DSSP file (Angstrom, degrees, kcal/mol; ACC not computed):
  #  RESIDUE AA STRUCTURE BP1 BP2  ACC     N-H-->O    O-->H-N    N-H-->O    O-->H-N    TCO  KAPPA ALPHA  PHI   PSI    X-CA   Y-CA   Z-CA
    1    1 A M     >        0   0    0      0, 0.0     4,-1.4     0, 0.0     5,-0.1   0.000 360.0 360.0 360.0 -41.8  -31.0  -17.7   79.0
    2    2 A I  H  >  +     0   0    0      1,-0.2     4,-2.2     2,-0.2     5,-0.2   0.883 360.0  57.8 -63.6 -38.2  -34.0  -15.3   79.4
    3    3 A V  H  > S+     0   0    0      1,-0.2     4,-2.7     2,-0.2     5,-0.2   0.872 101.2  56.3 -61.6 -36.8  -36.0  -17.5   77.1
    4    4 A D  H  > S+     0   0    0      1,-0.2     4,-2.4     2,-0.2    -1,-0.2   0.916 108.0  47.4 -60.8 -42.9  -35.4  -20.5   79.4
    5    5 A Y  H  X S+     0   0    0     -4,-1.4     4,-2.4     2,-0.2    -2,-0.2   0.900 112.1  50.0 -65.4 -40.4  -36.9  -18.6   82.3
    6    6 A L  H  X S+     0   0    0     -4,-2.2     4,-2.2     2,-0.2    -2,-0.2   0.920 111.7  47.1 -64.9 -43.6  -39.9  -17.5   80.2
    7    7 A V  H  X S+     0   0    0     -4,-2.7     4,-2.3     1,-0.2    -2,-0.2   0.915 111.9  51.3 -64.2 -42.1  -40.6  -21.1   79.1
    8    8 A N  H  X S+     0   0    0     -4,-2.4     4,-2.4    -5,-0.2    -2,-0.2   0.909 109.9  50.0 -61.1 -42.1  -40.2  -22.3   82.6
    9    9 A G  H  X S+     0   0    0     -4,-2.4     4,-2.5     1,-0.2    -1,-0.2   0.881 109.5  50.8 -63.9 -39.2  -42.7  -19.7   83.8
   10   10 A V  H  X S+     0   0    0     -4,-2.2     4,-2.3     2,-0.2    -2,-0.2   0.914 111.1  48.5 -65.0 -42.3  -45.2  -20.6   81.1
   11   11 A I  H  X S+     0   0    0     -4,-2.3     4,-1.8     2,-0.2    -2,-0.2   0.932 113.8  45.6 -64.3 -45.6  -45.0  -24.3   82.1
   12   12 A Q  H  X S+     0   0    0     -4,-2.4     4,-1.8     1,-0.2    -2,-0.2   0.902 113.9  48.6 -66.4 -40.0  -45.4  -23.6   85.8
   13   13 A A  H  X S+     0   0    0     -4,-2.5     4,-2.6     1,-0.2    -1,-0.2   0.879 108.3  55.0 -66.4 -37.1  -48.3  -21.2   85.2
   14   14 A S  H  X S+     0   0    0     -4,-2.3     4,-2.4     1,-0.2    -1,-0.2   0.883 106.1  51.5 -63.5 -38.2  -50.0  -23.7   82.9
   15   15 A M  H  X S+     0   0    0     -4,-1.8     4,-2.2     2,-0.2    -1,-0.2   0.918 111.2  47.7 -65.1 -41.8  -49.9  -26.3   85.6
   16   16 A L  H  X S+     0   0    0     -4,-1.8     4,-2.5     2,-0.2    -2,-0.2   0.917 112.4  48.6 -64.2 -43.7  -51.5  -23.9   88.1
   17   17 A V  H  X S+     0   0    0     -4,-2.6     4,-2.5     1,-0.2    -1,-0.2   0.888 110.5  51.9 -64.6 -38.5  -54.2  -22.9   85.6
   18   18 A A  H  X S+     0   0    0     -4,-2.4     4,-2.5     2,-0.2    -2,-0.2   0.919 110.6  47.6 -64.1 -43.2  -54.9  -26.6   84.8
   19   19 A V  H  X S+     0   0    0     -4,-2.2     4,-2.5     1,-0.2    -2,-0.2   0.925 113.0  48.5 -63.5 -44.0  -55.3  -27.4   88.5
   20   20 A A  H  X S+     0   0    0     -4,-2.5     4,-2.3     1,-0.2    -2,-0.2   0.886 111.3  50.8 -64.1 -38.2  -57.6  -24.4   89.0
   21   21 A F  H  X S+     0   0    0     -4,-2.5     4,-2.0     2,-0.2    -2,-0.2   0.924 111.0  47.6 -64.6 -44.5  -59.7  -25.4   86.0
   22   22 A V  H  X S+     0   0    0     -4,-2.5     4,-2.2     2,-0.2     5,-0.2   0.912 111.9  50.3 -64.5 -41.5  -60.1  -29.0   87.2
   23   23 A L  H  X S+     0   0    0     -4,-2.5     4,-1.8     1,-0.2    -1,-0.2   0.915 112.4  47.1 -61.4 -42.3  -61.1  -27.7   90.7
   24   24 A S  H  < S+     0   0    0     -4,-2.3    -1,-0.2     1,-0.2    -2,-0.2   0.824 112.2  51.6 -67.9 -30.8  -63.6  -25.4   89.1
   25   25 A R  H  < S+     0   0    0     -4,-2.0    -2,-0.2    -5,-0.2    -1,-0.2   0.886 121.1  28.9 -74.1 -39.1  -64.9  -28.2   86.9
   26   26 A F  H  < S+     0   0    0     -4,-2.2     2,-0.2    -5,-0.1    -2,-0.2   0.525 127.5  30.8-105.4  -7.0  -65.5  -30.7   89.6
   27   27 A T  S  < S-     0   0    0     -4,-1.8     2,-0.0    -5,-0.2     5,-0.0  -0.606 109.5 -51.8-127.5-166.9  -66.2  -28.5   92.6
   28   28 A R    >>  -     0   0    0     -2,-0.2     3,-1.2     1,-0.1     4,-0.7  -0.379  52.9-116.5 -68.6 154.4  -67.8  -25.1   93.0
   29   29 A D  H 3> S+     0   0    0      1,-0.3     4,-1.7     2,-0.2     3,-0.2   0.784 109.9  66.8 -63.3 -28.3  -66.3  -22.4   90.8
   30   30 A I  H 3> S+     0   0    0      1,-0.2     4,-2.4     2,-0.2    -1,-0.3   0.773  90.5  64.0 -67.3 -25.4  -65.1  -20.4   93.8
   31   31 A V  H <> S+     0   0    0     -3,-1.2     4,-1.9     2,-0.2    -1,-0.2   0.948 106.2  41.0 -66.2 -49.2  -62.6  -23.1   94.7
   32   32 A G  H  X S+     0   0    0     -4,-0.7     4,-2.1     1,-0.2    -1,-0.2   0.900 116.5  49.4 -65.1 -41.7  -60.5  -22.7   91.5
   33   33 A R  H  X S+     0   0    0     -4,-1.7     4,-2.5     1,-0.2    -1,-0.2   0.881 109.3  52.4 -66.2 -37.6  -60.7  -19.0   91.5
   34   34 A S  H  X S+     0   0    0     -4,-2.4     4,-2.7     2,-0.2    -1,-0.2   0.897 107.7  52.2 -65.0 -39.5  -59.7  -18.8   95.2
   35   35 A L  H  X S+     0   0    0     -4,-1.9     4,-2.4     2,-0.2     5,-0.2   0.941 111.3  46.4 -61.4 -47.0  -56.6  -20.9   94.4
   36   36 A L  H  X S+     0   0    0     -4,-2.1     4,-2.5     1,-0.2    -2,-0.2   0.921 113.8  48.1 -61.9 -43.9  -55.6  -18.6   91.6
   37   37 A A  H  X S+     0   0    0     -4,-2.5     4,-2.5     2,-0.2     5,-0.3   0.916 111.3  50.8 -63.5 -42.7  -56.2  -15.5   93.7
   38   38 A F  H  X S+     0   0    0     -4,-2.7     4,-2.0     1,-0.2    -1,-0.2   0.924 113.3  44.7 -60.9 -45.8  -54.2  -16.9   96.6
   39   39 A V  H  X S+     0   0    0     -4,-2.4     4,-2.4     2,-0.2    -1,-0.2   0.901 113.4  50.0 -68.0 -41.0  -51.2  -17.8   94.4
   40   40 A L  H  X S+     0   0    0     -4,-2.5     4,-2.2     2,-0.2    -2,-0.2   0.905 112.2  46.6 -66.5 -40.9  -51.2  -14.5   92.6
   41   41 A F  H  X S+     0   0    0     -4,-2.5     4,-2.4     2,-0.2    -1,-0.2   0.876 111.4  53.0 -67.9 -35.5  -51.3  -12.5   95.8
   42   42 A G  H  X S+     0   0    0     -4,-2.0     4,-2.2    -5,-0.3    -2,-0.2   0.912 109.5  48.2 -62.6 -42.2  -48.6  -14.7   97.2
   43   43 A A  H  X S+     0   0    0     -4,-2.4     4,-1.9     2,-0.2    -2,-0.2   0.901 111.3  50.1 -65.2 -40.9  -46.4  -14.0   94.2
   44   44 A A  H  X S+     0   0    0     -4,-2.2     4,-1.7     2,-0.2    -2,-0.2   0.900 110.4  50.5 -64.4 -40.1  -47.1  -10.3   94.4
   45   45 A F  H  X S+     0   0    0     -4,-2.4     4,-2.3     1,-0.2    -2,-0.2   0.913 109.3  50.4 -63.8 -42.4  -46.2  -10.3   98.1
   46   46 A M  H  X S+     0   0    0     -4,-2.2     4,-2.5     1,-0.2    -1,-0.2   0.865 106.3  55.9 -65.8 -34.7  -42.9  -12.1   97.4
   47   47 A Y  H  X S+     0   0    0     -4,-1.9     4,-2.0     2,-0.2    -1,-0.2   0.900 108.7  47.8 -61.9 -40.3  -42.0   -9.6   94.7
   48   48 A I  H  X S+     0   0    0     -4,-1.7     4,-2.4     2,-0.2    -2,-0.2   0.905 110.1  52.1 -67.0 -41.1  -42.4   -6.8   97.3
   49   49 A V  H  X S+     0   0    0     -4,-2.3     4,-2.5     1,-0.2    -2,-0.2   0.925 110.1  48.7 -60.6 -44.4  -40.3   -8.8   99.8
   50   50 A F  H  X S+     0   0    0     -4,-2.5     4,-1.6     1,-0.2    -1,-0.2   0.888 110.9  50.6 -63.7 -38.4  -37.5   -9.2   97.2
   51   51 A A  H  <>S+     0   0    0     -4,-2.0     5,-2.0     2,-0.2     4,-0.4   0.890 110.5  49.2 -67.1 -38.7  -37.7   -5.5   96.4
   52   52 A V  H ><5S+     0   0    0     -4,-2.4     3,-1.3     1,-0.2    -2,-0.2   0.929 111.5  48.8 -65.6 -44.3  -37.4   -4.5  100.0
   53   53 A R  H 3<5S+     0   0    0     -4,-2.5    -1,-0.2     1,-0.3    -2,-0.2   0.806 105.8  58.2 -65.2 -28.7  -34.4   -6.8  100.5
   54   54 A A  T 3<5S-     0   0    0     -4,-1.6    -1,-0.3    -5,-0.2    -2,-0.2   0.584 116.6-114.8 -78.0  -8.7  -32.7   -5.4   97.4
   55   55 A G  T < 5 +     0   0    0     -3,-1.3    -3,-0.2    -4,-0.4    -2,-0.1   0.800  50.5 172.7  83.3  29.3  -32.9   -2.0   99.0
   56   56 A E      < -     0   0    0     -5,-2.0    -1,-0.1     1,-0.1     5,-0.0  -0.268  38.6 -91.8 -67.0 160.0  -35.2   -0.3   96.6
   57   57 A S     >  -     0   0    0      1,-0.1     4,-1.8     4,-0.0     3,-0.2  -0.206  31.3-110.1 -71.3 163.6  -36.4    3.2   97.5
   58   58 A G  H  > S+     0   0    0      1,-0.2     4,-2.5     2,-0.2     5,-0.2   0.840 117.8  57.9 -62.7 -34.3  -39.6    3.9   99.4
   59   59 A Y  H  > S+     0   0    0      1,-0.2     4,-2.3     2,-0.2    -1,-0.2   0.888 105.4  50.5 -64.1 -37.8  -41.3    5.3   96.3
   60   60 A W  H  > S+     0   0    0     -3,-0.2     4,-2.1     2,-0.2    -2,-0.2   0.926 111.2  47.9 -65.5 -44.5  -40.7    2.0   94.4
   61   61 A I  H  X S+     0   0    0     -4,-1.8     4,-2.4     2,-0.2    -2,-0.2   0.909 111.8  49.3 -64.5 -42.9  -42.2    0.0   97.3
   62   62 A V  H  X S+     0   0    0     -4,-2.5     4,-2.5     1,-0.2    -1,-0.2   0.904 109.7  52.8 -63.4 -40.6  -45.2    2.3   97.5
   63   63 A G  H  X S+     0   0    0     -4,-2.3     4,-1.5     1,-0.2    -1,-0.2   0.881 109.6  48.6 -61.9 -38.2  -45.7    2.0   93.8
   64   64 A E  H  X S+     0   0    0     -4,-2.1     4,-0.8     2,-0.2    -2,-0.2   0.906 111.0  49.6 -67.8 -41.2  -45.6   -1.8   94.0
   65   65 A L  H >< S+     0   0    0     -4,-2.4     3,-0.6     1,-0.2    -2,-0.2   0.892 111.8  48.8 -64.9 -38.1  -48.1   -1.8   96.9
   66   66 A A  H 3< S+     0   0    0     -4,-2.5    -1,-0.2     1,-0.2    -2,-0.2   0.813 105.9  59.3 -69.8 -29.2  -50.4    0.5   94.9
   67   67 A G  H 3<        0   0    0     -4,-1.5    -1,-0.2     1,-0.3    -2,-0.2   0.672 360.0 360.0 -75.4 -16.1  -50.1   -1.8   91.8
   68   68 A E    <<        0   0    0     -4,-0.8    -1,-0.3    -3,-0.6    -2,-0.1   0.515 360.0 360.0 -72.7 360.0  -51.5   -4.8   93.6
């Protein structure tokens, strides 16, 4: 079951990387990099939201914020 999630994550990440590569190839390089940065920060923010909703301790949340 865990392997299914990992394979799914690899496929979804590959699609994002392909889109960012194509954007960088046919537009300025900053466009693809901005897309990747935006999505990665969005994912990190959602991870923090899920941790807060799960009732994690304040130390855990601060550690996540520092890790970004």
